[in-house]
TIRO-2110 file (N, C-alpha, C; in Angstrom, 1 decimal):
// TIRO-2110
167.6, 197.0, -95.9, N, 1, A
166.8, 197.6, -96.9, CA, 1, A
167.2, 199.5, -96.8, C, 1, A
167.5, 199.9, -98.0, N, 2, A
168.0, 200.7, -98.4, CA, 2, A
167.5, 201.4, -99.4, C, 2, A
167.0, 202.9, -99.0, N, 3, A
166.3, 203.8, -100.3, CA, 3, A
166.9, 205.2, -100.5, C, 3, A
167.4, 205.6, -101.7, N, 4, A
168.1, 206.9, -101.6, CA, 4, A
167.4, 207.1, -102.9, C, 4, A
167.2, 209.0, -102.5, N, 5, A
166.4, 209.3, -103.6, CA, 5, A
167.5, 210.8, -103.7, C, 5, A
168.0, 211.7, -104.7, N, 6, A
169.0, 212.4, -104.8, CA, 6, A
168.6, 213.3, -106.3, C, 6, A
169.6, 214.4, -106.4, N, 7, A
169.0, 215.1, -107.5, CA, 7, A
169.3, 216.5, -106.9, C, 7, A
169.3, 217.2, -108.3, N, 8, A
169.9, 218.7, -108.6, CA, 8, A
169.9, 218.9, -109.6, C, 8, A
169.9, 220.8, -109.7, N, 9, A
169.4, 221.0, -110.7, CA, 9, A
169.9, 222.2, -110.6, C, 9, A
170.5, 223.1, -111.8, N, 10, A
171.3, 224.4, -112.1, CA, 10, A
170.9, 225.2, -112.5, C, 10, A
170.7, 226.2, -111.6, N, 11, A
169.5, 227.5, -111.5, CA, 11, A
170.0, 228.5, -112.7, C, 11, A
171.6, 228.1, -112.6, N, 12, A
171.9, 229.2, -113.3, CA, 12, A
173.2, 230.5, -112.3, C, 12, A
172.5, 230.8, -111.7, N, 13, A
173.1, 231.2, -111.0, CA, 13, A
173.4, 230.8, -109.4, C, 13, A
172.7, 229.9, -109.5, N, 14, A
173.0, 228.5, -108.1, CA, 14, A
173.2, 227.3, -109.0, C, 14, A
174.0, 226.2, -108.5, N, 15, A
173.3, 224.9, -108.4, CA, 15, A
172.5, 224.1, -107.1, C, 15, A
171.6, 223.2, -107.4, N, 16, A
170.4, 223.4, -105.8, CA, 16, A
170.5, 221.5, -106.2, C, 16, A
171.2, 221.1, -104.4, N, 17, A
170.8, 219.8, -104.9, CA, 17, A
170.1, 219.4, -103.4, C, 17, A
169.4, 218.2, -103.7, N, 18, A
168.6, 217.8, -102.0, CA, 18, A
168.7, 216.2, -102.0, C, 18, A
168.5, 215.7, -101.2, N, 19, A
168.7, 214.1, -101.0, CA, 19, A
168.0, 213.8, -99.8, C, 19, A
167.8, 212.2, -100.1, N, 20, A
166.5, 211.4, -99.0, CA, 20, A
167.1, 210.8, -98.7, C, 20, A
167.2, 209.9, -97.9, N, 21, A
167.9, 208.5, -97.3, CA, 21, A
167.2, 208.1, -96.3, C, 21, A
166.8, 206.1, -96.5, N, 22, A
166.2, 205.7, -95.4, CA, 22, A
166.4, 204.6, -95.2, C, 22, A
166.9, 204.0, -94.4, N, 23, A
168.1, 202.7, -93.9, CA, 23, A
167.7, 201.8, -92.7, C, 23, A
167.4, 200.3, -92.4, N, 24, A
167.1, 199.5, -91.9, CA, 24, A
168.1, 199.2, -91.7, C, 24, A
169.0, 199.5, -89.7, N, 25, A
169.9, 198.6, -89.7, CA, 25, A
170.1, 198.0, -88.7, C, 25, A
171.0, 197.5, -88.2, N, 26, A
170.9, 196.9, -86.8, CA, 26, A
172.0, 197.3, -85.9, C, 26, A
172.0, 197.9, -85.4, N, 27, A
173.0, 198.4, -83.8, CA, 27, A
172.0, 198.2, -82.7, C, 27, A
172.4, 196.9, -82.2, N, 28, A
171.7, 196.6, -80.8, CA, 28, A
170.4, 196.3, -81.4, C, 28, A
169.7, 196.4, -81.8, N, 29, A
168.5, 196.6, -82.6, CA, 29, A
168.2, 197.1, -83.6, C, 29, A
167.2, 196.5, -84.3, N, 30, A
166.7, 196.5, -85.9, CA, 30, A
166.3, 198.3, -85.5, C, 30, A
167.0, 198.9, -86.2, N, 31, A
166.8, 200.8, -86.4, CA, 31, A
166.2, 201.5, -87.5, C, 31, A
165.0, 201.8, -88.1, N, 32, A
165.4, 202.8, -89.4, CA, 32, A
165.5, 204.0, -88.7, C, 32, A
166.5, 204.4, -89.6, N, 33, A
167.2, 205.3, -89.7, CA, 33, A
166.7, 206.2, -90.8, C, 33, A
166.3, 207.9, -91.0, N, 34, A
165.6, 208.5, -92.2, CA, 34, A
166.8, 209.7, -91.7, C, 34, A
167.2, 210.3, -93.4, N, 35, A
167.5, 211.3, -93.3, CA, 35, A
167.8, 212.1, -94.8, C, 35, A
167.8, 213.8, -94.5, N, 36, A
167.8, 214.3, -96.0, CA, 36, A
168.5, 215.5, -96.0, C, 36, A
169.1, 215.7, -97.0, N, 37, A
170.1, 216.8, -96.8, CA, 37, A
169.1, 218.4, -98.0, C, 37, A
169.7, 219.6, -98.4, N, 38, A
169.9, 220.3, -98.8, CA, 38, A
170.6, 221.1, -99.2, C, 38, A
171.2, 221.7, -100.4, N, 39, A
172.3, 222.4, -100.7, CA, 39, A
172.6, 223.2, -101.5, C, 39, A
173.1, 224.0, -101.9, N, 40, A
174.0, 224.9, -103.1, CA, 40, A
174.9, 225.4, -102.9, C, 40, A
175.4, 225.5, -104.3, N, 41, A
176.6, 225.9, -104.5, CA, 41, A
176.4, 227.1, -105.2, C, 41, A
177.0, 228.4, -105.3, N, 42, A
176.7, 229.5, -105.0, CA, 42, A
178.2, 230.1, -106.4, C, 42, A
178.2, 230.1, -107.3, N, 43, A
179.4, 230.9, -108.0, CA, 43, A
179.5, 232.0, -107.9, C, 43, A
180.9, 232.8, -107.4, N, 44, A
181.1, 234.4, -107.8, CA, 44, A
182.1, 234.5, -107.9, C, 44, A
182.5, 234.5, -109.3, N, 45, A
184.0, 234.6, -110.0, CA, 45, A
184.5, 233.3, -110.1, C, 45, A
185.8, 233.2, -109.5, N, 46, A
186.8, 232.7, -109.4, CA, 46, A
186.7, 231.5, -108.0, C, 46, A
185.7, 232.5, -107.1, N, 47, A
185.3, 231.6, -105.9, CA, 47, A
184.0, 231.1, -106.1, C, 47, A
183.5, 229.9, -105.4, N, 48, A
182.3, 228.9, -105.0, CA, 48, A
182.2, 228.9, -104.1, C, 48, A
180.6, 229.6, -103.5, N, 49, A
180.6, 229.5, -102.0, CA, 49, A
179.2, 228.1, -101.8, C, 49, A
179.3, 227.0, -101.4, N, 50, A
178.9, 226.0, -100.9, CA, 50, A
178.2, 225.8, -99.1, C, 50, A
177.0, 225.5, -99.6, N, 51, A
176.1, 225.9, -98.5, CA, 51, A
175.4, 224.3, -98.4, C, 51, A
175.6, 223.7, -97.2, N, 52, A
174.5, 222.3, -96.7, CA, 52, A
173.7, 221.8, -95.9, C, 52, A
172.7, 221.6, -95.7, N, 53, A
172.0, 221.7, -94.3, CA, 53, A
171.1, 220.2, -94.3, C, 53, A
171.0, 219.7, -93.4, N, 54, A
170.4, 218.3, -93.5, CA, 54, A
170.3, 218.0, -92.2, C, 54, A
169.3, 216.9, -91.6, N, 55, A
169.4, 216.1, -90.8, CA, 55, A
168.4, 215.0, -91.0, C, 55, A
169.0, 214.0, -89.5, N, 56, A
168.7, 212.4, -89.6, CA, 56, A
168.7, 212.4, -88.8, C, 56, A
167.5, 211.0, -88.2, N, 57, A
167.1, 210.9, -87.0, CA, 57, A
166.6, 209.2, -87.5, C, 57, A
167.0, 208.7, -85.4, N, 58, A
166.9, 207.2, -85.7, CA, 58, A
166.2, 206.7, -84.1, C, 58, A
164.9, 206.6, -84.4, N, 59, A
164.1, 206.4, -82.7, CA, 59, A
164.4, 208.2, -81.9, C, 59, A
164.6, 207.6, -81.3, N, 60, A
164.5, 209.2, -80.3, CA, 60, A
166.1, 210.6, -80.5, C, 60, A
167.1, 209.5, -81.3, N, 61, A
168.4, 209.8, -81.8, CA, 61, A
168.2, 211.2, -83.3, C, 61, A
168.8, 212.1, -82.7, N, 62, A
168.0, 213.1, -83.9, CA, 62, A
169.5, 214.0, -83.7, C, 62, A
170.3, 214.3, -85.5, N, 63, A
171.2, 215.1, -85.5, CA, 63, A
171.3, 215.8, -86.6, C, 63, A
171.4, 217.7, -86.4, N, 64, A
171.2, 218.5, -87.0, CA, 64, A
172.6, 218.6, -87.9, C, 64, A
173.0, 219.0, -89.3, N, 65, A
174.2, 218.9, -89.5, CA, 65, A
173.7, 220.4, -90.3, C, 65, A
174.9, 221.2, -90.3, N, 66, A
175.2, 222.5, -91.2, CA, 66, A
176.3, 223.1, -91.6, C, 66, A
176.5, 222.8, -93.1, N, 67, A
178.5, 222.8, -93.5, CA, 67, A
178.2, 224.6, -94.3, C, 67, A
179.5, 225.3, -94.2, N, 68, A
179.5, 226.6, -94.9, CA, 68, A
180.9, 226.5, -95.8, C, 68, A
181.6, 226.4, -96.6, N, 69, A
182.3, 226.6, -97.6, CA, 69, A
182.9, 228.0, -98.4, C, 69, A
183.6, 227.3, -98.8, N, 70, A
184.7, 228.1, -100.1, CA, 70, A
185.3, 227.7, -101.0, C, 70, A
185.2, 227.3, -102.3, N, 71, A
186.3, 226.8, -102.9, CA, 71, A
186.6, 228.2, -103.8, C, 71, A
188.2, 228.2, -104.2, N, 72, A
188.8, 229.3, -105.0, CA, 72, A
189.5, 228.3, -106.0, C, 72, A
188.9, 229.2, -107.3, N, 73, A
189.9, 228.3, -108.6, CA, 73, A
191.5, 228.8, -108.5, C, 73, A
192.7, 228.3, -108.5, N, 74, A
193.7, 228.9, -108.1, CA, 74, A
194.0, 228.8, -110.2, C, 74, A
193.8, 227.9, -110.7, N, 75, A
193.9, 227.4, -111.9, CA, 75, A
193.0, 226.4, -112.7, C, 75, A
193.1, 226.1, -113.7, N, 76, A
192.2, 225.1, -114.3, CA, 76, A
191.6, 223.7, -113.6, C, 76, A
193.2, 223.4, -112.2, N, 77, A
193.3, 222.0, -112.1, CA, 77, A
193.3, 222.2, -110.4, C, 77, A
193.7, 223.0, -110.5, N, 78, A
193.7, 223.1, -108.8, CA, 78, A
193.2, 224.6, -107.9, C, 78, A
192.2, 223.8, -106.8, N, 79, A
191.3, 224.6, -106.1, CA, 79, A
191.7, 224.6, -105.2, C, 79, A
191.5, 225.5, -103.8, N, 80, A
192.4, 225.9, -102.8, CA, 80, A
190.6, 225.6, -101.6, C, 80, A
190.1, 225.1, -101.0, N, 81, A
188.9, 225.5, -99.9, CA, 81, A
189.0, 225.4, -99.2, C, 81, A
187.9, 226.1, -98.1, N, 82, A
187.7, 226.1, -96.6, CA, 82, A
186.5, 225.5, -96.7, C, 82, A
186.3, 225.2, -95.5, N, 83, A
185.2, 224.4, -94.6, CA, 83, A
184.8, 224.7, -93.2, C, 83, A
183.9, 224.7, -93.0, N, 84, A
183.4, 224.8, -91.9, CA, 84, A
181.7, 223.7, -91.6, C, 84, A
182.1, 223.1, -90.2, N, 85, A
180.4, 222.4, -90.5, CA, 85, A
180.4, 221.8, -88.9, C, 85, A
178.6, 221.6, -89.1, N, 86, A
178.4, 221.7, -87.6, CA, 86, A
177.4, 220.5, -87.3, C, 86, A
177.5, 219.9, -86.4, N, 87, A
176.9, 218.8, -86.4, CA, 87, A
176.4, 219.0, -85.0, C, 87, A
175.0, 218.9, -84.8, N, 88, A
173.9, 218.9, -83.4, CA, 88, A
172.9, 218.0, -82.9, C, 88, A
174.1, 217.5, -82.1, N, 89, A
173.1, 216.2, -81.6, CA, 89, A
172.1, 216.5, -80.2, C, 89, A
171.4, 215.7, -80.3, N, 90, A
170.2, 216.3, -79.3, CA, 90, A
170.3, 215.7, -78.5, C, 90, A
169.5, 215.8, -77.4, N, 91, A
170.1, 215.4, -75.5, CA, 91, A
170.3, 213.7, -75.9, C, 91, A
170.2, 213.0, -76.5, N, 92, A
169.7, 211.4, -75.9, CA, 92, A
170.9, 211.0, -77.7, C, 92, A
171.6, 211.6, -78.7, N, 93, A
172.3, 211.4, -79.6, CA, 93, A
173.6, 211.4, -79.3, C, 93, A
174.7, 210.5, -79.8, N, 94, A
175.9, 210.4, -79.4, CA, 94, A
176.2, 210.2, -81.1, C, 94, A
176.5, 210.7, -82.0, N, 95, A
176.3, 210.4, -83.4, CA, 95, A
177.9, 211.1, -83.7, C, 95, A
178.8, 210.8, -84.2, N, 96, A
180.4, 211.5, -84.5, CA, 96, A
179.6, 212.8, -85.7, C, 96, A
180.2, 213.8, -86.0, N, 97, A
180.3, 214.7, -86.6, CA, 97, A
181.0, 213.9, -88.1, C, 97, A
179.6, 213.7, -89.0, N, 98, A
179.4, 213.2, -90.2, CA, 98, A
180.4, 212.2, -90.8, C, 98, A
179.6, 210.8, -89.7, N, 99, A
180.0, 209.7, -89.9, CA, 99, A
179.1, 209.0, -89.7, C, 99, A
177.9, 209.5, -89.0, N, 100, A
176.7, 208.5, -89.0, CA, 100, A
176.7, 207.5, -87.6, C, 100, A
178.0, 207.5, -87.1, N, 101, A
178.4, 206.6, -86.2, CA, 101, A
178.8, 206.9, -85.1, C, 101, A
178.1, 206.7, -83.8, N, 102, A
178.5, 206.7, -82.3, CA, 102, A
179.9, 207.6, -82.1, C, 102, A
180.1, 208.3, -81.3, N, 103, A
180.8, 208.9, -80.9, CA, 103, A
182.1, 208.5, -79.7, C, 103, A
183.1, 208.9, -79.3, N, 104, A
183.6, 208.9, -78.2, CA, 104, A
182.6, 209.2, -77.0, C, 104, A
182.8, 210.5, -77.2, N, 105, A
181.7, 211.8, -76.2, CA, 105, A
180.3, 210.8, -76.4, C, 105, A
180.0, 212.1, -75.1, N, 106, A
178.2, 211.2, -74.3, CA, 106, A
177.0, 212.0, -75.2, C, 106, A
176.2, 211.4, -74.7, N, 107, A
175.4, 211.9, -75.8, CA, 107, A
174.7, 213.2, -75.7, C, 107, A
174.1, 214.0, -76.7, N, 108, A
174.5, 215.5, -76.4, CA, 108, A
175.5, 216.0, -76.9, C, 108, A
176.3, 215.6, -77.0, N, 109, A
177.6, 216.4, -77.3, CA, 109, A
177.5, 217.1, -79.1, C, 109, A
177.7, 218.0, -79.3, N, 110, A
177.3, 218.7, -80.8, CA, 110, A
179.1, 218.7, -81.1, C, 110, A
179.5, 218.7, -82.5, N, 111, A
180.5, 218.6, -83.1, CA, 111, A
180.6, 219.8, -84.1, C, 111, A
182.1, 220.4, -84.1, N, 112, A
182.4, 221.1, -84.8, CA, 112, A
183.7, 220.8, -85.7, C, 112, A
184.0, 221.2, -87.2, N, 113, A
184.6, 220.4, -88.3, CA, 113, A
185.0, 222.3, -88.7, C, 113, A
186.8, 222.3, -88.6, N, 114, A
187.1, 223.1, -90.0, CA, 114, A
187.9, 222.4, -91.1, C, 114, A
188.2, 222.3, -92.4, N, 115, A
189.1, 222.1, -93.1, CA, 115, A
189.2, 223.2, -94.2, C, 115, A
190.4, 223.0, -93.9, N, 116, A
191.6, 224.2, -95.3, CA, 116, A
192.6, 223.0, -96.0, C, 116, A
192.5, 223.6, -97.1, N, 117, A
193.3, 223.0, -97.8, CA, 117, A
193.2, 222.9, -99.5, C, 117, A
194.4, 222.1, -100.3, N, 118, A
193.9, 222.4, -101.7, CA, 118, A
193.6, 221.4, -102.7, C, 118, A
193.2, 221.0, -103.4, N, 119, A
193.0, 219.8, -104.1, CA, 119, A
193.5, 220.4, -105.6, C, 119, A
194.3, 219.6, -106.4, N, 120, A
194.5, 219.2, -107.3, CA, 120, A
194.2, 218.0, -108.3, C, 120, A
193.9, 218.1, -109.1, N, 121, A
193.5, 217.1, -110.6, CA, 121, A
194.4, 216.5, -111.0, C, 121, A
194.9, 216.0, -111.1, N, 122, A
195.3, 215.3, -112.2, CA, 122, A
195.3, 214.8, -113.6, C, 122, A
END
């Protein structure tokens, strides 16, 4: 059983988002996962600042996520982007960065992600 609730609001100066997820899954034993995220996209001319933070928990396992990024419009259909993400695990968590699946590294290891690229919409 999965429950997802999400919403967003355009406040003019920023777009605000929030979501909640609850899921029962079997990974060795049946576990209940709960997670939430809040975010904002704040435009500054051709550039938009993106912020997201959230947390996921399953029994004693807990991961806290934080993302920050910039989108810069180069044209009507082309955008350059840069992102930094941080996934901080508690001492018993070994979740991978932004996957929700166990990572190769041991419990308590934190993950960082950097992404830079260009997106073109056809």
